[in-house]
C-alpha positions in Angstrom: 56.1 -23.9 0.7 52.3 -23.5 -0.8 52.1 -20.6 -3.3 48.6 -19.0 -4.8 49.1 -20.6 -8.1 49.8 -24.0 -7.2 46.3 -23.9 -5.0 44.3 -21.2 -5.7 43.9 -21.0 -9.3 43.2 -24.8 -10.0 41.4 -25.3 -7.4 38.7 -22.5 -8.4 38.8 -24.2 -12.0 37.9 -27.6 -10.7 34.7 -26.1 -9.1 31.5 -26.0 -10.8 28.9 -25.2 -8.0 28.9 -22.0 -6.5 28.9 -23.6 -2.9 32.2 -25.4 -4.3 33.3 -22.0 -5.7 33.0 -21.1 -2.3 34.8 -23.3 -0.3 38.0 -23.0 -2.9 37.7 -19.1 -2.3 38.3 -19.8 0.9 40.8 -22.0 1.2 42.8 -19.9 -1.8 42.4 -17.3 0.3 43.6 -19.5 3.4 46.0 -21.5 2.2 47.7 -18.5 -0.2 50.0 -17.3 2.4 50.8 -20.5 3.9 54.0 -21.2 5.0 55.9 -24.2 6.9 58.0 -23.3 9.5 60.5 -24.8 11.8 59.5 -25.1 15.5 62.5 -22.2 16.2 60.8 -19.9 13.3 57.2 -20.2 14.8 55.6 -16.4 15.4 53.3 -16.0 18.8 50.2 -15.2 16.4 49.3 -16.1 13.4 48.7 -12.9 10.9 47.3 -12.1 8.2 46.6 -9.4 5.8 43.2 -8.2 6.3 43.1 -7.3 2.3 43.5 -11.0 1.7 39.6 -12.0 2.7 38.2 -9.2 0.7 37.0 -11.6 -1.8 34.9 -13.1 0.7 32.7 -10.2 1.5 32.5 -9.5 -2.3 31.0 -13.1 -2.8 28.6 -12.3 0.2 27.4 -9.6 -1.1 26.8 -11.2 -4.9 25.0 -13.9 -2.9 22.7 -11.8 -1.0 22.3 -9.8 -4.2 21.3 -12.6 -6.4 18.8 -14.2 -3.4 17.0 -10.6 -3.4 16.5 -11.5 -7.1 15.5 -14.7 -6.8 13.3 -13.5 -4.1 11.9 -10.7 -6.7 10.8 -13.5 -9.3 9.2 -15.9 -7.0 5.8 -16.4 -7.5 5.0 -19.6 -5.1 4.4 -17.9 -1.8 2.0 -15.3 -3.6 0.1 -18.8 -5.8 -0.4 -20.1 -2.2 -2.3 -17.0 -1.0 -4.1 -15.7 -4.0 -8.1 -16.9 -3.7 -8.5 -19.9 -6.2 -12.4 -20.5 -5.7 -14.4 -19.2 -9.2 -16.7 -21.7 -8.9 -19.1 -18.5 -7.3 -18.5 -14.9 -6.1 -19.3 -15.8 -2.6 -16.7 -18.8 -2.8 -14.4 -16.5 -4.4 -14.5 -14.0 -1.6 -14.3 -17.0 1.1 -10.9 -17.9 -0.5 -10.0 -14.7 -0.2 -9.9 -14.6 3.4 -6.1 -16.1 3.8 -4.9 -13.7 1.4 -6.3 -11.1 3.5 -5.2 -11.8 6.7 -1.9 -12.2 5.2 -2.1 -8.7 4.4 -3.1 -7.3 7.4 -0.5 -9.2 9.2 2.1 -7.0 6.8 0.9 -3.9 7.9 0.4 -4.5 11.2 -3.7 -4.3 11.0 -5.3 -3.7 13.4 -3.6 -1.6 15.4 -2.5 -2.6 18.8 -5.2 -1.2 21.4 -8.4 -0.8 22.7 -11.0 1.1 20.9 -11.5 4.0 23.4 -15.5 4.3 24.8 -15.9 8.1 24.6 -18.3 9.3 22.5 -17.8 10.4 18.6 -18.1 14.3 18.6 -20.5 15.7 15.4 -20.0 20.0 15.1 -21.8 21.7 13.0 -19.9 24.3 11.0 -21.7 25.5 8.3 -24.2 25.0 5.2 -25.1 25.9 1.9 -27.6 25.4 -0.6 -26.3 21.1 -0.9 -25.5 20.5 2.3 -24.9 20.8 6.5 -21.5 20.5 7.1 -20.0 18.7 10.7 -16.4 18.9 11.9 -16.1 14.5 13.2 -13.8 13.7 15.7 -14.3 9.8 16.4 -12.3 8.1 19.0 -10.1 5.2 16.9 -7.2 4.2 19.7 -5.9 5.0 23.0 -5.8 8.8 22.9 -5.9 9.0 18.9 -8.9 10.2 16.7 -10.0 10.2 13.3 -11.1 13.6 12.6 -12.6 14.7 8.8 -15.5 16.5 8.0 -18.9 14.9 7.7 -21.9 16.5 4.9 -25.3 15.5 4.5 -26.8 16.8 1.7 -30.2 18.5 2.2 -31.6 16.3 -0.8 -32.1 13.8 1.6 -35.9 13.8 3.1 -36.5 13.4 7.0 -36.6 9.7 7.6 -34.6 8.4 4.1 -31.4 6.9 4.5 -28.2 7.8 1.9 -25.5 5.4 1.1 -21.8 6.6 2.5 -18.8 8.0 0.6 -15.5 8.1 2.2 -13.5 11.0 0.2 -10.0 10.5 0.9 -7.4 13.4 -0.1 -3.9 13.1 -1.1 0.1 13.8 0.0 0.2 17.2 1.9 -3.8 17.8 1.3 -6.3 18.1 3.4 -10.2 18.1 3.5 -10.4 21.4 3.4 -8.2 21.7 0.5 -10.1 18.8 -1.5 -13.6 20.8 -0.5 -13.3 24.5 -0.6 -12.5 27.5 -3.1 -12.9 25.0 -6.1 -11.3 21.6 -4.6 -8.6 22.2 -6.2 -7.1 19.0 -8.3 -9.7 17.3 -6.4 -12.5 19.1 -8.2 -15.8 17.6 -7.0 -14.2 14.8 -5.6 -16.3 15.9 -2.1 -19.1 18.0 -3.0 -19.2 16.0 -6.4 -21.0 13.1 -3.4 -23.6 15.5 -1.7 -24.5 16.9 -5.1 -25.7 13.6 -6.0 -27.8 12.9 -2.6 -24.4 10.8 -1.1 -23.7 11.6 2.7 -19.7 12.1 2.4 -17.1 12.2 5.3 -13.9 13.8 4.2 -10.7 12.0 7.2 -7.6 13.7 7.2 -4.4 12.4 7.4 -1.6 12.9 8.6 1.2 14.8 6.4 2.0 17.7 7.8 1.6 19.7 11.3 2.6 22.9 12.7 5.5 22.6 15.5 6.7 19.1 13.9 9.1 18.6 11.2 8.6 18.6 7.6 9.0 14.6 7.4 6.8 14.1 10.0 4.4 11.2 8.5 8.0 8.9 7.4 9.4 9.7 11.2 6.1 8.9 12.6 5.9 5.7 10.2 8.7 4.7 11.5 8.3 5.1 14.9 4.8 3.3 14.6 7.2 0.3 13.1 9.1 0.1 16.0 6.1 -0.3 18.2 4.2 -3.0 15.9 2.7 -1.4 13.3 2.3 1.0 10.5 0.9 4.4 9.4 -0.9 2.8 6.6 -2.3 0.4 9.4 -3.7 3.2 11.7 -4.6 5.6 8.9 -6.7 1.8 7.6 -8.0 2.1 10.9 -9.3 5.6 11.2 -11.7 5.1 8.2 -12.5 1.6 9.5 -13.4 2.9 12.7 -15.2 5.8 11.7 -17.3 3.4 9.5 -18.4 1.8 13.1 -19.8 5.1 14.2 -21.0 6.8 10.7 -23.0 3.2 9.6 -25.1 4.0 12.7 -26.5 7.6 12.1 -30.2 7.6 11.1 -29.1 9.0 7.8 -26.5 7.0 6.7 -27.6 3.2 4.3 -25.0 1.2 5.8 -25.3 -1.6 3.1 -24.1 1.0 0.2 -21.2 2.5 1.6 -17.7 3.9 -1.6 -14.7 5.0 -1.8 -12.9 7.7 -3.6 -9.3 8.9 -3.4 -6.9 11.2 -5.1 -3.0 10.2 -5.5 -2.2 9.1 -1.6 -6.0 8.9 -1.3 -6.4 6.4 -4.3 -3.8 4.7 -2.5 -6.2 4.5 0.6 -9.1 3.8 -2.0 -7.1 0.7 -2.6 -5.8 -1.2 0.7 -8.6 0.7 2.4 -11.7 -1.9 0.7 -8.8 -4.5 0.5 -9.5 -5.1 4.7 -13.1 -3.6 4.9 -15.7 -5.3 2.9 -18.3 -2.8 4.0 -17.0 -0.5 1.0 -18.7 -1.9 -2.2 -16.9 0.5 -4.6 -14.0 2.5 -4.8 -12.4 4.9 -7.1 -8.7 5.0 -7.0 -7.4 7.7 -8.9 -3.3 8.4 -10.1 -2.1 6.3 -7.6 -2.2 2.4 -8.9 1.3 0.9 -10.4 3.1 3.6 -9.0 5.0 2.5 -6.7 5.3 -0.7 -8.9 7.0 1.7 -11.8 9.4 3.0 -9.4 10.5 -0.1 -7.6 11.0 -1.5 -10.9 13.5 1.7 -12.3 15.3 2.1 -8.5 14.1 -0.3 -5.6 15.5 3.2 -3.1 12.8 5.4 -4.6 10.0 4.2 -3.1 8.3 6.3 -0.4 9.0 4.7 3.4 5.4 4.5 4.3 4.9 1.6 1.2 7.9 -0.3 2.2 5.8 -2.7 4.3 6.5 -6.4 4.4 6.4 -8.6 0.6 5.1 -5.0 -0.5 6.5 -6.3 -3.9 6.5 -9.8 -3.9 2.7 -10.4 -2.3 1.1 -7.0 -2.4 1.0 -5.4 -5.4 -1.6 -3.4 -6.6 -2.1 -6.0 -9.1 -2.8 -8.5 -6.7 -4.5 -6.7 -4.0 -7.8 -6.5 -6.5 -7.9 -10.4 -5.6 -9.4 -8.8 -2.1 -11.7 -6.3 -3.2 -13.0 -8.4 -5.7 -16.3 -9.3 -6.4 -17.0 -5.5 -5.0 -16.2 -2.9 -7.7 -13.2 -0.9 -8.5 -12.1 1.6 -10.9 -8.7 2.6 -11.6 -7.9 6.0 -13.0 -4.8 8.2 -14.5 -4.5 11.1 -16.3 -3.1 11.1 -19.7 -0.8 14.4 -18.9 0.2 12.9 -15.6 3.8 11.9 -14.9 5.2 8.9 -16.4 4.8 6.5 -13.1 1.4 7.7 -12.2 0.0 7.8 -16.2 2.2 4.3 -16.9 2.7 2.0 -13.8 -0.3 0.6 -13.7 -1.5 -0.3 -17.9 0.6 -4.0 -17.7 -1.0 -4.2 -13.9 -4.3 -3.8 -14.8 -4.9 -7.3 -16.7 -3.9 -9.3 -13.9 -6.6 -7.1 -11.4 -8.8 -7.4 -14.6 -8.4 -11.1 -14.8 -10.1 -11.9 -11.3 -13.4 -10.2 -12.1 -13.5 -11.4 -15.6 -13.1 -14.8 -14.6 -16.0 -14.6 -12.3 -17.9 -13.6 -15.1 -18.3 -9.4 -13.5 -15.8 -7.7 -16.2 -18.0 -5.0 -15.9 -16.9 -4.2 -12.6 -13.6 -3.6 -12.8 -12.4 -0.4 -15.3 -9.0 0.7 -16.1 -9.3 4.7 -17.2 -6.6 6.4 -19.1 -8.6 10.0 -19.5 -7.5 13.3 -21.1 -5.6 15.5 -18.1 -3.0 15.3 -15.2 -2.9 14.8 -11.4 -6.5 15.6 -11.3 -9.6 13.4 -10.2 -11.8 12.9 -13.1 -15.2 13.4 -12.1 -17.8 12.2 -14.4 -16.2 8.9 -14.9 -15.7 8.1 -10.8 -19.2 9.2 -9.9 -21.0 7.4 -13.2 -19.2 4.1 -11.9 -20.1 4.9 -8.1 -23.6 5.5 -9.7 -23.8 2.0 -11.4 -22.1 -0.4 -9.0 -23.6 1.2 -5.3 
């Protein structure tokens, strides 16, 4: 009879590589309880205590854990995608196209479906001393519309054109929250553009809806993933296909488009210009590096709609700047904001800055930590937009 003391321990000791250790583990489990019986003593079926193979399952989990940790550290795939031609800004942008396409593929952009031929609707809803306000409804996908508030500044003279600013609200918000009654923590993120003579479009993204579950956003994203796209892709498309319409309006200078956003809106102020090169300057407030910080602390703390393919291996916030560069990008973080929002971007910003500095365009990237909390910092944002738009 062979027993575990004659097979199990010596065999594991002799095996040095992980592959041989696994073979040894299997053999020890298989042979450890083998008993040689005569023909008369043979059982009808071979049986084994299920617990005997528990070490195999433990080893399986350990292997996959090590595999995941290895992928998290592996930079080789990213290096193959990042733009590498620094001979000129134009050459850099051209070499970034493979990376942009990889990002689009990751999030499922563009979402499936033809753009409807129906005309957009612009309904005038009011005016004040600085602008004329419209409710905009723009077809973007079959049965799906982009909806928001479009404002034309009264300072714009007949026949003149002005830049367009996309002003993106944050989680749980709306264009109305960011615009009316002081704008809450958005301050002048919407009206500030109008005051400076810009046309402003403030889109609505999905965070809550009467008659739907409180987690309607996460549910919608999960359902979209099952049919070939993501909520991120759909909401980017709501902005980019709105641009297709807005840039044809007579009062809009189609060559001068900027974007500002707070929190979740800051997320879209990062990923939308990464996809759409028509956006020439962007201000990402109180978002940059937040998910990276959460992921480093606890992989499962990242909200589901940020968990697209290769999010933390190929498409970190710091690296996405490579497909915005050489267009201008400002990152804002409040000194009194939560730790992830305040500190998450600090180790990432030098990576983003390097894309610009290597092109001799260091002034086009800013990482600002301002005295404040989870809020839009108006003075620095609008100065940055003015400088680069």
